[in-house]
Each structure stands twice: as structure tokens, then as C-alpha cells.
C-alpha positions in Angstrom: -19.1 17.0 -24.7 -18.5 17.0 -21.0 -14.7 16.4 -19.9 -13.8 12.9 -18.4 -12.4 14.5 -15.0 -12.6 18.3 -13.8 -10.6 19.1 -10.6 -12.3 22.1 -9.4 -11.3 25.0 -7.2 -7.6 24.1 -6.4 -4.8 25.9 -6.5 -2.5 25.3 -9.5 0.9 24.5 -9.1 2.1 23.8 -12.7 5.5 22.4 -12.1 7.2 25.2 -13.5 8.2 27.2 -10.4 5.7 29.9 -11.2 3.4 30.8 -8.2 0.3 29.0 -7.9 -2.9 30.4 -9.3 -6.7 29.5 -8.5 -8.2 27.7 -11.5 -9.8 24.6 -12.5 -8.3 21.8 -14.5 -9.9 19.5 -17.0 -8.9 16.0 -18.4 -10.1 14.0 -21.5 -8.5 11.0 -22.9 -5.6 10.9 -20.6 -4.6 14.2 -21.3 -5.0 17.9 -19.7 -7.4 19.8 -21.7 -8.1 23.0 -20.1 -7.2 25.2 -17.1 -9.0 28.1 -16.2 -11.6 29.6 -14.1 -15.2 28.4 -14.1 -14.8 25.2 -16.4 -17.8 23.3 -17.5 -19.0 20.4 -15.3 -17.2 17.1 -16.1 -18.2 13.6 -16.0 -16.4 13.1 -12.7 -15.3 15.8 -10.3 -12.7 16.4 -7.6 -13.4 19.2 -5.1 -9.9 20.7 -4.7 -10.9 23.9 -2.7 -8.0 24.7 -0.3 -5.9 21.9 -2.0 -2.9 22.2 -4.2 -3.2 20.7 -7.8 0.4 19.6 -9.0 2.1 17.4 -11.6 2.5 13.9 -10.5 6.2 13.4 -9.3 8.7 11.7 -11.3 11.3 9.8 -9.2 14.4 9.0 -11.1 16.4 6.7 -8.9 14.0 3.6 -8.0 14.7 -0.4 -8.0 11.2 -1.7 -9.1 13.1 -3.9 -11.5 11.9 -7.2 -9.7 8.6 -5.9 -8.2 7.1 -4.5 -11.5 7.2 -8.1 -12.6 5.0 -9.3 -10.0 3.0 -6.5 -8.6 0.7 -3.9 -10.0 0.8 -1.7 -7.3 4.4 -0.1 -6.9 4.4 1.1 -3.2 5.9 2.7 -1.7 6.6 5.2 -4.5 2.9 5.2 -5.6 1.3 6.3 -2.0 3.8 9.2 -2.2 2.6 10.8 -4.9 5.1 9.5 -7.6 3.3 8.9 -11.0 6.5 7.7 -13.0 9.5 6.0 -11.8 12.8 5.1 -13.3 14.2 1.8 -12.3 17.4 -0.1 -13.0 19.8 2.3 -11.4 23.1 1.4 -9.8 23.8 -0.8 -12.5 21.8 -3.7 -11.0 18.8 -5.5 -12.7 17.7 -8.8 -14.4 18.2 -8.4 -18.2 20.1 -9.3 -20.3 20.6 -12.7 -18.9 21.6 -16.3 -19.8 19.7 -19.5 -18.9 21.5 -20.6 -15.8 22.9 -17.3 -14.9 19.7 -15.8 -13.0 21.2 -16.5 -9.5 24.1 -14.3 -10.2 21.8 -11.4 -11.1 19.4 -12.2 -7.8 22.7 -12.5 -5.6 23.9 -9.2 -6.5 20.6 -7.7 -6.3 20.1 -9.0 -2.7 23.2 -7.7 -1.7 23.2 -4.4 -3.3 19.4 -3.5 -2.7 18.4 -5.9 0.3 15.7 -7.7 -1.7 16.0 -11.4 -0.4 16.9 -14.1 -2.7 13.8 -16.3 -1.9 11.6 -13.2 -2.8 13.2 -12.5 -6.0 13.2 -16.3 -7.0 9.6 -16.7 -6.5 8.6 -13.4 -7.7 10.8 -13.4 -11.2 10.0 -16.2 -13.8 12.9 -15.3 -16.0 10.9 -15.7 -19.2 13.2 -13.6 -21.1 16.8 -13.5 -21.9 17.2 -10.1 -23.9 16.4 -6.7 -22.4 13.8 -6.3 -25.2 12.2 -9.6 -24.0 12.1 -8.2 -20.4 10.5 -5.0 -21.5 7.8 -6.8 -23.2 7.3 -8.5 -19.9 6.9 -5.4 -18.3 4.6 -4.0 -20.8 2.1 -7.0 -20.3 1.0 -6.0 -16.7 -0.9 -3.0 -16.0 0.1 -0.8 -12.8 -0.8 1.9 -11.0 2.3 4.3 -12.2 4.3 4.6 -15.2 7.8 2.9 -15.2 10.8 3.7 -17.2 13.8 1.1 -17.2 17.6 1.8 -17.6 20.1 -1.1 -18.8 22.0 -2.2 -16.0 25.9 -2.7 -16.6 26.4 -5.6 -14.3 23.8 -7.8 -15.9 25.2 -6.6 -19.6 29.0 -7.4 -18.2 28.1 -10.8 -16.8 26.0 -11.7 -19.9 29.0 -10.9 -22.2 31.9 -11.8 -20.0 30.8 -14.5 -17.6 33.0 -15.5 -15.0 35.5 -13.0 -16.0 33.1 -10.3 -15.3 32.6 -11.5 -11.8 36.5 -11.7 -11.3 36.6 -8.0 -12.3 38.7 -8.6 -15.3 39.1 -5.7 -17.7 36.9 -6.2 -20.9 38.6 -6.6 -24.0 37.5 -4.9 -27.6 35.4 -7.6 -28.4 33.8 -7.7 -24.9 33.1 -3.9 -25.3 31.8 -4.0 -28.8 29.3 -6.6 -27.7 28.4 -4.6 -24.6 27.7 -1.5 -26.8 25.6 -3.6 -29.1 23.5 -4.8 -26.4 22.9 -1.2 -24.9 22.2 0.0 -28.3 19.5 -2.6 -29.0 18.0 -2.0 -25.6 17.6 1.8 -26.1 16.2 1.1 -29.5 13.7 -1.2 -27.6 12.8 1.6 -25.3 15.6 1.4 -22.6 16.2 5.2 -21.3 19.9 4.7 -21.0 22.5 2.7 -19.2 23.6 2.6 -15.5 26.7 1.6 -13.6 28.3 1.2 -10.1 31.5 1.8 -9.1 31.2 1.5 -5.1 32.8 -0.8 -3.1 29.7 -0.9 -1.0 27.8 -2.9 -3.8 28.5 -6.4 -2.9 26.7 -9.9 -2.6 26.0 -11.1 0.9 28.6 -13.3 0.2 30.9 -10.3 0.2 31.6 -10.4 -3.9 31.8 -6.9 -5.3 29.6 -5.5 -8.2 31.1 -6.7 -11.5 31.4 -3.4 -12.7 33.3 -2.1 -9.9 36.8 -1.7 -11.8 35.4 -1.1 -15.5 38.0 1.1 -17.3 37.4 4.4 -18.9 37.6 2.4 -22.4 34.7 0.0 -21.4 32.5 2.9 -20.2 33.0 5.3 -23.2 32.4 2.2 -25.7 29.2 1.5 -23.9 28.3 5.1 -23.7 28.8 5.4 -27.6 25.7 3.1 -27.8 23.6 6.0 -26.6 25.3 8.3 -29.2 24.8 6.0 -31.8 21.1 5.8 -31.1 20.8 9.3 -30.3 18.9 8.9 -27.0 19.0 8.2 -23.4 21.1 8.9 -20.4 23.9 7.6 -18.2 23.5 7.0 -14.5 26.4 6.5 -12.3 27.1 5.7 -8.7 30.6 6.1 -7.4 32.7 6.1 -4.2 35.2 9.1 -6.1 37.8 7.7 -4.2 40.6 6.3 -6.7 42.9 8.0 -6.8 40.8 11.1 -5.7 37.4 12.7 -6.5 38.6 15.1 -9.1 40.4 12.5 -11.2 37.4 10.3 -11.2 35.2 13.1 -12.2 37.5 14.1 -15.1 37.1 10.2 -16.2 33.5 10.4 -16.2 33.6 13.9 -18.0 35.4 12.6 -20.7 33.0 9.7 -21.1 30.0 12.1 -21.3 31.9 14.5 -23.8 32.6 11.5 -26.0 29.3 10.4 -26.3 27.3 13.6 -26.0 24.4 12.2 -23.7 23.6 13.7 -20.2 24.7 12.0 -17.1 23.4 11.9 -13.6 25.4 10.7 -10.3 24.6 9.9 -6.9 25.9 12.9 -4.6 25.8 12.4 -0.8 27.7 14.1 2.0 30.0 10.9 3.6 30.6 10.9 6.9 34.4 10.0 6.7 35.2 12.4 4.0 32.8 15.4 5.1 33.9 17.9 2.5 34.2 15.8 -0.8 30.6 16.4 -2.0 31.2 20.3 -2.1 34.4 19.6 -4.6 31.9 17.5 -6.9 29.1 19.9 -6.6 31.7 22.6 -7.9 32.8 20.2 -10.6 29.5 19.5 -11.8 28.4 23.1 -11.9 31.7 24.0 -13.8 30.5 21.1 -16.2 27.2 22.5 -16.6 28.5 26.1 -17.1 30.8 24.6 -20.1 27.6 22.9 -21.6 28.4 19.4 -20.2 25.5 17.9 -18.3 26.4 15.8 -15.2 23.9 16.6 -12.9 24.1 15.4 -9.3 21.2 13.5 -7.6 21.1 14.0 -3.8 18.6 13.2 -1.1 16.5 15.6 0.6 17.4 14.1 4.2 19.8 11.5 5.5 19.9 8.1 3.9 19.4 6.3 7.2 19.2 2.7 8.4 16.2 1.7 10.4 17.6 -1.1 12.9 14.7 -3.2 14.9 13.5 -6.6 15.6 11.0 -6.1 12.7 13.5 -5.4 10.1 16.2 -7.5 8.6 19.3 -5.6 10.5 19.9 -4.8 14.2 23.0 -3.8 16.1 23.1 -7.6 17.5 22.5 -9.3 14.0 25.9 -10.7 13.9 26.0 -12.4 17.5 25.6 -16.0 17.6 23.2 -16.0 20.5 20.8 -13.4 18.8 21.1 -15.6 15.6 19.9 -18.8 17.5 16.6 -16.5 18.2 16.4 -14.4 15.1 14.0 -17.1 13.4 11.4 -16.5 16.2 8.2 -14.2 15.6 8.9 -11.0 17.2 6.6 -11.8 20.6 8.8 -14.9 21.1 12.0 -13.1 20.4 11.5 -10.4 22.9 10.5 -12.8 25.3 13.7 -14.7 24.9 16.1 -11.6 24.6 14.4 -10.5 28.1 16.1 -13.7 29.7 19.1 -12.5 31.5 21.4 -15.3 30.5 20.5 -14.7 26.8 20.7 -10.7 26.9 24.3 -11.3 28.9 25.4 -13.7 26.2 24.1 -11.6 23.3 25.8 -8.4 24.7 29.2 -10.4 25.4 29.5 -11.6 22.1 31.0 -10.3 18.8 28.2 -8.9 16.9 30.3 -7.8 13.8 32.2 -10.8 12.5 29.0 -12.9 12.0 26.9 -9.9 10.4 25.9 -10.3 6.7 26.3 -6.5 6.6 29.3 -5.6 8.8 29.3 -1.9 7.7 25.8 -1.4 8.8 26.3 -3.5 12.2 29.6 -1.5 12.6 27.8 1.7 13.0 28.7 4.2 15.6 26.3 4.5 18.8 27.0 8.3 18.5 25.0 8.2 15.2 22.2 6.0 16.2 18.7 7.6 17.6 15.6 6.3 19.0 13.1 6.6 16.1 9.8 8.2 17.5 6.5 8.8 16.2 6.1 11.2 14.5 9.4 10.2 12.9 12.2 12.6 13.4 14.9 12.6 10.7 17.1 15.1 12.4 17.5 14.1 15.8 19.7 16.2 18.0 23.0 14.8 19.0 22.1 14.5 22.6 19.4 12.2 22.0 21.6 9.5 20.4 22.3 6.1 22.3 25.9 6.9 23.1 24.5 10.1 24.7 21.8 8.2 26.6 24.3 5.8 27.6 26.5 8.3 29.2 23.6 9.9 31.0 22.4 6.6 32.4 26.1 5.2 33.1 25.5 2.4 31.3 27.1 1.1 27.9 25.7 2.0 24.5 25.2 -1.5 23.7 23.0 -2.4 26.8 21.2 1.0 26.1 20.5 0.1 22.2 19.4 -3.3 23.4 16.7 -2.2 25.7 15.3 0.5 23.3 14.9 -2.4 21.1 13.0 -4.5 23.2 10.7 -1.5 24.3 7.2 -1.4 22.7 7.3 -5.0 22.5 9.9 -5.1 19.8 8.0 -2.7 17.6 10.8 0.1 17.8 13.5 1.3 15.3 16.8 2.8 15.6 17.5 5.5 13.1 20.9 5.5 11.8 21.9 8.2 9.5 24.5 7.0 6.8 24.9 10.3 5.0 24.0 14.0 4.9 24.5 14.1 8.6 28.0 14.6 9.3 27.4 17.5 11.7 24.1 16.6 13.2 22.2 18.9 10.9 20.6 18.9 7.5 22.9 21.6 6.1 24.5 19.4 3.2 20.8 18.7 2.0 19.9 22.2 2.3 22.9 23.7 0.5 22.3 21.2 -2.4 18.8 22.1 -2.5 19.5 25.6 -3.2 21.7 24.9 -6.5 19.6 24.8 -9.6 22.0 21.9 -11.3 21.1 19.3 -8.5 18.4 16.7 -8.8 16.4 15.7 -5.8 16.3 12.0 -5.7 17.7 8.6 -4.4 14.6 7.4 -2.9 15.4 3.7 -3.8 12.0 2.9 -4.0 11.2 -0.8 -4.2 14.8 -1.4 -2.6 16.3 -1.9 0.9 12.7 -3.6 2.0 14.3 -4.7 5.5 16.0 -1.4 6.6 15.6 1.7 4.8 12.5 3.5 4.0 13.3 6.2 1.9 10.5 5.9 -1.0 9.0 8.7 1.4 11.3 11.3 0.1 9.0 13.1 -2.1 6.5 13.8 0.9 9.4 14.6 3.0 10.5 17.4 0.8 7.4 19.1 1.0 6.4 18.6 4.3 9.9 19.2 6.0 11.5 21.8 3.6 8.3 23.3 2.4 6.1 23.3 5.8 8.6 23.7 8.3 11.7 25.2 6.7 9.8 28.0 4.3 11.5 26.8 1.0 8.5 27.9 -1.7 6.4 25.1 -2.6 6.1 25.9 -6.1 10.2 25.3 -6.3 9.8 22.2 -4.3 7.0 20.8 -6.8 9.4 21.8 -9.8 12.1 20.1 -8.3 10.2 16.7 -8.5 8.2 17.1 -11.6 9.5 19.0 -14.5 13.0 19.3 -13.4 13.2 15.0 -13.0 11.2 14.7 -16.0 13.6 16.8 -18.0 16.7 14.8 -16.6 15.1 11.4 -17.4 14.2 12.6 -21.3 10.5 12.6 -20.8 9.1 15.7 -22.4 5.2 14.7 -21.9 4.8 15.2 -18.2 5.9 17.0 -15.2 4.2 20.2 -16.1 0.5 21.3 -15.9 -0.7 22.5 -19.4 -3.0 21.6 -22.2 -1.9 18.7 -24.0 0.4 17.2 -21.3 -0.3 13.7 -19.9 -2.9 14.0 -17.1 -0.6 12.9 -14.2 -1.7 14.8 -11.1 -1.7 14.9 -7.4 -4.4 16.8 -5.3 -2.6 17.8 -2.0 -3.8 19.0 1.2 -0.7 20.8 2.1 -1.7 21.5 5.8 -2.5 17.7 6.6 0.6 16.4 4.6 2.7 14.4 7.0 4.5 11.0 7.5 3.5 8.3 9.2 5.8 6.1 11.4 7.3 3.0 9.2 5.5 -0.2 9.7 6.4 -4.0 8.5 4.3 -5.6 5.8 4.2 -9.3 4.9 3.2 -9.3 1.5 6.2 -10.1 -1.0 6.6 -13.5 -2.6 7.7 -16.2 -0.4 6.3 -14.1 2.6 9.0 -11.6 2.2 8.7 -8.6 4.5 9.0 -4.8 3.4 9.1 -1.7 5.4 6.3 0.5 4.2 5.8 4.1 5.3 2.2 5.9 4.6 1.5 9.4 4.2 -1.3 11.7 5.0 -2.7 14.5 2.9 -3.0 13.4 -0.8 -6.5 13.8 -1.8 -6.2 12.0 -4.8 -3.4 10.8 -7.3 -4.1 10.7 -11.2 -2.3 8.9 -13.6 -3.3 9.2 -17.3 -6.4 10.9 -16.4 -7.8 8.2 -13.9 -7.6 8.4 -10.2 -5.4 5.6 -8.8 -5.3 6.7 -5.1 -7.9 8.6 -3.1 -6.9 9.8 0.5 -4.0 7.2 0.5 -6.0 4.3 -0.7 -5.9 2.3 -4.2 -9.1 2.8 -6.0 -8.3 -0.5 -8.3 -7.3 1.6 -11.4 -4.4 0.6 -13.0 -3.6 2.7 -16.1 0.1 2.9 -15.5 2.3 1.3 -18.4 5.9 0.9 -19.4 7.3 4.1 -21.2 9.6 3.5 -23.8 12.2 6.0 -24.9 11.7 7.6 -28.1 15.0 6.7 -29.9 
């Protein structure tokens, strides 16, 4: 009988890192059935001549916890070749939840991941209480990609401790036992592990810190032992590695991993205030790996950067009272108002930081603020900064930034690298990419919808590091297929070989490129989100069905909730 699908004449880059080779690939029943030359005709065929045929990408750091409830199309990840996404990172999510506590979780997600509360309030029906009930809701909706879920520490802590969790009180032994039981039950139900946050940057819009910020070692160990009890899952951690120092914090987390015997991944970026700490953490993780303790750092392939603009939720003047007075206007009317000399003088003369919902963002240096062009440049030269342009013009940086925002009828963005650009190069990402123990990730797909557009990381990895910097394509494909699948404890995907799940990308590498981000207004309650499209994906295939063809959705929704095999 004919195969369901044959992808013919492409270069197979199988996800293992081995050199690509010319072959056909056949699919039936959602699985790869054959790879070889001159395969018999299929019922459907894709001509992949001159194209790469790769596994679908596995993104282990996303935040589709809300969007997956209301949306069958998990863009931006789905339009950048991702076929499996792990969500529930950074300790935030929406289950478990007591009736009446829903807004606590919404407010935290709003502050930490910049998903507006009205969007979440309208989009989420909260027909669940336990994590297993939440998984059942997710399972009932077809999608264009597969999703996996982590149990978020903040939700578990608030569920067990209530206001004591929000007040950052230490957990007692009864609290820890209850949290351990909840996590064990969640992993048995299909959760892929447990996530937590230990960073002061994770706050509600009101400025309240994440409930997990000061969780003690006994609490983390007690919860992690749930994974040992079930024999499945991994730990995901984001930390400042500040108190009292990076080595001490890492040593504490290592003891947690050694106690539970399960792998950990943690976010690793080059901070601009402590520019060398990432090297220390990289060395510590490599040493742990050499000693049989899996604590792998997840790093971004380019700067994590804010896009400031009138179209988005943040700009350098968001906190100024006179800007707030016009912020509600449609962009064309706002531009007209801001061009008025009197309004301009008021905005430029006011305190723009004190009234900001995101003061850390508003306070960003104009020396690290750049005009964001088309095509987008994620490694802008230092001399193109707002501060440098102001010096050339003999103006203030505020005036130059103001004029840049108003140009192009208010559709421009300013790019502000937050991490991995301390020396105005991508050197930190380049170094991290050379280490086999590191994991490429931190796209935050589904989050930061108003001022970050990093769901395009998978495309950037190939188009920049592969095409422009000469890193072997086979290695870059491995880094976001078999390597990330292994890190997420997924054994049935990430490699092209018979018997594996037929999650596949057909890529025109010559054409692969990123478009300039734009704004969509398609979230619940009329919410907006940045969206960055790509060129060069001829086809994306999930479980043997073509979900995207040349960047456009086909309507096929074969994606499902993946449950961890406990």
C-alpha cells in the first residue's frame, strides 16, 4: 500500500549531528516508515529538491499555559518550525488553583510574563482545580503543535499556603509534604516535571515578588523528591544566583538534584551588571556533568531584548504622566498628539520612571537602545545607539528616542538588549553554543506579548549562526531537535529514523530569514501581541500531517497534549 506521505529529493539532516545526505522520507500513521533513495510513490508527496528535511524543533522554554486553553494555533512557535513546546516554566502557571484564587495566578503571570490580565481573565474558564484536571482541559483541544506541561511552583505554593505563600513565609514540614504530594500526583498524571523561580525580576505589576523567591532548600528538596518517588520528570529553575553568591546558590541546587536523582535545567544569560558570572555557572555545570550530575544551562542564541514602541506595551516614556494621558489613543492619533510642541515638551520634561509599571525597563540606558530596522538587526554596532546618535546631533538621548518613536507614523521600534550583549557583541552566545552541555532555548514563546518577540529564536539560530557565522547546520539542527527532546525526557521525537514520530520541517535554507515584527490584535478581550514571521519554511509536519505550508496554516490540527510516561 502507498505511504501516507513521501518527502522526495531533499537533504536529510536527521537531528543527530551527522552530515546531511540525499534521500526520500516516507510517513504513514504519523510515524516515519522509511528513509532511502527512490522510495515508492505516496498518496501525497512534497518535492524537497534543494531543501533540508529536518526533525521538528522541540522548544523546552515556553509559556503557552494560557494560550493553549483558548487557541489551537500556538504562534509564534508554530510558525518557526517548533512542533513540540514545553510550557509551565519559571514557576508560573494556572494549576492547581482553589476557587477564588484565580486572580492571584493571573496577576503573577501578567507581571512575570507580560500577558495582560484582561486577556487571561477572558481567555481562561478555570473549569479545573487540580493539575490533572487542567491537563484534561488541555487534552480536549486540538492544536497545530504538541505541548508538554511542567507543574509551576508558585501555583502549588499558593494552593497549599495561601496568603503565607504570597508573604514569602518559609514552608513548614506539613506544607512541604502537601506540595510534594501535589507534584507527585501531577507527574503521575502526565506533567513533565516541576519549575520554580528565584529571581527578583519576577513580580506582579503591583511589585509583589513571586511567591517562590525565598523558598528554602528543604522545601525545594522535599518537592523534588516527588520526582524521585515517581521516577520521572525534570526540574526547571530560573535564579539570579545572587545570594550570597553564584557558587553557593549553585551548590544548594546541586544538592537538590543529587537528592532526587532527576535532571535539572536552569536559565543562563550574560548579565550586563555582572558580566562574568555566566562563565562561573557554565564551569560549575560542566563540572557537575563530568561528575554525573545533570544540571544543564539553557541560554539564548541572541540578546534577550525589549522592543519599545508606540505599538507595544512599553516605550521610554510610558511612565510620564503626559504620555499616559494620550496612551489610550489609537497610534495615528497618539502620534499626532505627541508631535504637538507643548505635549512634546511636557513629556520630555517629566519623570518617566516613577510612574512606570516596568521601571527596570523604563530605566534602560540609552547607550543600550538602538533603532530596530528592517531587516531586523540583533547585533547592532555600539555607534548606532540612541546615545551615540544624540551625541552626533548635539541633542539629548530622550529627544532622539522620542523622534525615533514618532518616525514611520509611530510604527518603529527601539531594540534594547537586556542580556548577552554586555560588550556589544554576541560573544557570550557564541561561547555558550560551543559547549555540548548547554541547551539552546529561552524563547519564552507565548509570553511577553507586548514588548519581547523571541519566539523566533529557532529561525535565528539557523539564519544567523548557520548562514552568517558558519556554524554547521547539522549541529544547529541537533541542538534544537534531539538535544532538546532528550533534555525534556522525550524519546519518540527529535531524530529522523523509522519508527520515530513524523514531526518534520522542510526548509529552504537559502530563503530562511526573519521578517520585522508587527502587532496583531487577536487575543481575547482585544489584546495585542507582537508577531514575527519567517520566510523559508516550505512545510512543517506534525504527526505526519502538514500543518504549515510556506508559512501559512493548512487547517490541520494533529497536535496533542503529551503526557510524561511515569
